C-alpha positions, 0 to 999 in steps of 0.5 A: 891950069895944066900943061902939055909936054912933048916927050919921046916915049922910052918906057911903056912897062908893066905895072900892076893892072896898068903901065908905067910910062916914061920918057924924056921931054924935048925942047922946041929944038929937040934937045933933051930937057929931062925925064917925065913919068906921067902918073894917074891919081890911083894909089900906085899911080899906074896908067890905064889903057884909056888914060894913055891911048891916042885918039884912034885907040892905039897905044904909045910905042917906044920912040914915039914923040908924044904931046902929053897933057899933064896937070901938075908935078907930083914928085914922091921920094926918089921918083922926082920925075912924076907928073899927074896926067890929065885923063880928060884929053888924048895923048897925041903922037907928033913924031918919031925919034930915031935909034941913033937920036937916043945917043945924046940922051944916054947916061955915060959910064956912071954906076946905076945909082948905088951898087952892092945890094942883091936879091937871090936871083939878081945882081946889083938889083936892089937898094935899101930904102934908107939909101934910095931915100936920098936919091933924086932920080929914078930913071936912066937911059944907058947904052950897052954893048950886049944884053943877055936875057934869061928865061926861067922860073925863079920860084920853081923849087918853091912850087911856083912854075911861073916864068920870068925874063931877066936881063944881064949886062955890064955897064961902067965896069959893073955887072947887073942882073935885073928883072925885065918889065918891058911887056913886048920883050916879055911876050916875045921871049916867054914864047921861047923855051927856057934858056939864054938869048943874046941881044946885040948893042941896045939902049936900056931904060932902068927904073927904080920901082916903088918901095917894097919890103924895105927896099926898092928894085932896079928894073929893066923898063924897056929894051930898045934894040937897033932895027 
């Protein structure tokens, strides 16, 4: 028998041909219980539009409070937050969380897992699998005083003209440059010229992606700016 968890949606990010949905479960008193990542039964666990939609066909938005039907926990390595979703039932929007309401849920002052490993364009954005294997979490919500987005084509020198969005910020005294997988932010800034764009104080969800080429990568799964 499955269960229904009530969670505030904090990520609806791009993943293969679907999305990676994640949020923090809320108690009946609206206190944070812990992270939940509903996943599908497909190989890479991405969630399709059909599986995540409300009854009216609309898509969950950041800060929606959602009742999500789930079948069972399916933790994998450092992604201990995974739960297999029930594809036979709609998700139900039951409320909205305020921007200020996220403050008690944010991690304060700690490093984003383990630092010191970088990709060519990134900064503190990767971890060898041997290190990631001992982690027991893959999601965190942080509040940053400023975020600088960079829009550019990282592979242009190698014949790949596709542009991407990267986010740079400081947290816990450490600088980070991570790729953005928030589709709303990507669409908004890919429509602009190459360059830098500043966002004031905001909440950022950082996710550890699935293993790839012997490492896993820290990604900006969502950016929640003050409205």
